[in-house]
C-alpha angles and dihedrals in degrees: 000000000000115000121207116195119225127185120251113255123211109265090241091059092083141091126201129230126178150156103219089266100067141338140226128212116224120198128221089256093055101260124135099221102168133037137139114202145247090349138018093260098039119111115277123268095180119031109148086137086072102034124020095203108028102028102085130227145190114226131184110181139161122236096237127141119238094354125173127206141213130188130203139160121242097251115273094007145085091239108123125210121197115189126198119204128194138145089256099048153335124237133183126208119198117198127183143143111234117247125164144171090209101045114059108203131151091201121113110215142165120215116203116188118182123191134183109227097179133007131006110293135187117215134200125206123193125182109189107169122184111190128208097020087313093301103097123086121227141188123232127205132178113222129183098285104358146044123233123208105192123193110178093182092061094038087235140114131186116218113199114196127178143166088229124069115276126205137186125231122174093341093308129109122239142175133181119190144155124233124193122207113306093007118130134200125196126208120182129194115199122190107211145173113247093259096046123101100195129215129309114266088236090067092057092045098045108028116010097078096051094044091049093047091048091050094054096042092050091047097049091046091058089077119114091207117114116167149069121347093019095153093051092047093048093052092049090047091053088048091053090046089053088057094054125093112233088197098052107018091233126120132221120230088228132341096238141071134208100019105142129247087198120031110244091006136111100249092108114134141174111241099175092114139087113259110195089221097050093042092050092052090047091055089048087058092048091049091051089056096044097254095141099159091065092048091049092051091052092046089053090048091053092045092054092044097051093048088063107035142007116272115269134179103258138017139180113260092263092051097261106151096202111100125160125191116227135173122234096214094179093064115089091212129232105305089344094307105152151222101039106209135200121190119025130250090205085085086079095051128101112234109169094186094079091083091063097049092047098046091045089058092047088050091054090045092051092045102043106029125007133001113245119236125253087244088059089047091059088057090052088052089057091052091049090051087059091050092050091048098045111024094105094051126099118244141173094270135215092305092055094235104202097194103053148021117219140165092262121200092224092053092049090047091054092049087057090048091051092053094042096049094043090053090049093050092049093048092047093050098032090237115167116255138147093271100184095046094049094046092050093050091047089053093045092053091047093053092044091056096041096050109021100044093047116104107201093192093053094037093227147089104260138220097261137353108295095010124142096209139062129241127213091230086074084076087080091067095089093030090062091045093244091128135018110258087229095052108126092229090052095049088050091050090051091055091051092049090050092049097044106032109025131091100184101299095343116101131199114212091225142333115217099165101235143037095252093084098062098016095233135114129239140032117291126227124235117281114240096205090055089056090055090047089054091049092051090048090051091053093049091047093059099260095116099150091052091045092053092048092049091047092053091047093047093052088058088067090064119100124259090280096048090256124143133202122206099270145010123230133215093286094040090261117152116257134182131029116340135256097011120210094206092057094050096046090049088051090052093048092050093046092049090051092047090051090051092050093044091052091050089052090054092049091050088052 
């Protein structure tokens, strides 16, 4: 198999396209360098982001000297435009994955339309697929107007159709063609089962763009949000929508695997799964914007899941609880960051906080949109029974510490949230529940947090019981209404967090001084979602001007398409899996809070 070496691109050099089944990442130079097909959690077919030589890619590039590029989304959509600029010409590449309310198709496809705006430009197209994480062999055939890459082991074939001639060289697909001003060429990649034929090329040329554009414009305009930062919120909402499964109703934490949190280090995880915590927060963001269909689909997914098995931390997209972590030893890793992992051992961890995030979202859903059924309430009772049984126990915490179990503040806080929201749901709906017992436990957890996680010497609530350091997850204390944002102890905690964990607007999740705490090598970057938590806490604590300034500064750390990864490195480079749901939902939450406070300021005059 012929290997073609491509340079690594910065993580922030990518845009995302998708069809609510999977996504592809498109670089600033027009190369698709990451995609799993046909679904989010399928093996990769393009993964040059993780191995320059063996990963696979699909490039469509102009032959222009000294060209520069720009990327933008068609407003209100996930349709990506990449423009190429040179003295001798301008070209525009449009990439999208068809999705339509009119055209029911189970096919995942990528449409690539290239157009010469000025000049006479020669283009090169290269399709270099590498199935099964670059480990599965395939056959390639050239038919009348398309090329077929067939991989029986993965039960998948890629059909490449085009209105320009396609050729095969060394098991890869190629095309070279010239376009004059205003001329357009279309190349389509369809990801099919062995017995599927796919669509006609004419559909993708004539209808797919308009149907996809209409889908996204109609969807984004369903939002009930009208206020400050609308453009930012809409882009983050589209990004979160791209990470949801239309088939299942679940949402992936990020669509990628193996992208490093520390360059050259071993913090390289697979995030193509549904974390109950991340998904619940995502639905909270959707609910705050009026996207009730997405929240309903997730509630149904949870309901069906909990009828079969006990709640755990992480699931496959279809609800399968069995997840094994493996290392892809043949991948070199992004900029030599190894090992590249698929699967996630966090599936075996105990993280008791998930009950709080989930029941909080159900509480919002019940309050703001649709009353839950009594049958659903009986499932919540089962979750509360687990909280009552386990709330005093140590666990691995929100940051999935692999080396230690502690009585983490965030876990204890979310146990209180679970009790509090369950009580409020029951009282609102007059559901039967052991009122005295639940109230007593809620009060006991509250007192435990207030007194036993407070470090008088430090002047702050600390990371875990007996700790000497703070943790950015404490910022959720006022955001979950556990404590008043004007409480003296909270204001003191905020000051300690700002002193210990902040670099201007950039926030570390924790600093524990050595690797023994989390059992991993290397220095972490700052966590983007923690920055947005801090901004929201500032706004709630009465420091609105500072919160607005920090928010504007934080947005400037996004990439050129307003997308965020999980972390930022020493040079402000994006690190971790990309784009990251948690970052974008935290952005939405902070923006909604800022809008509320700014409107109150106007009313007060």
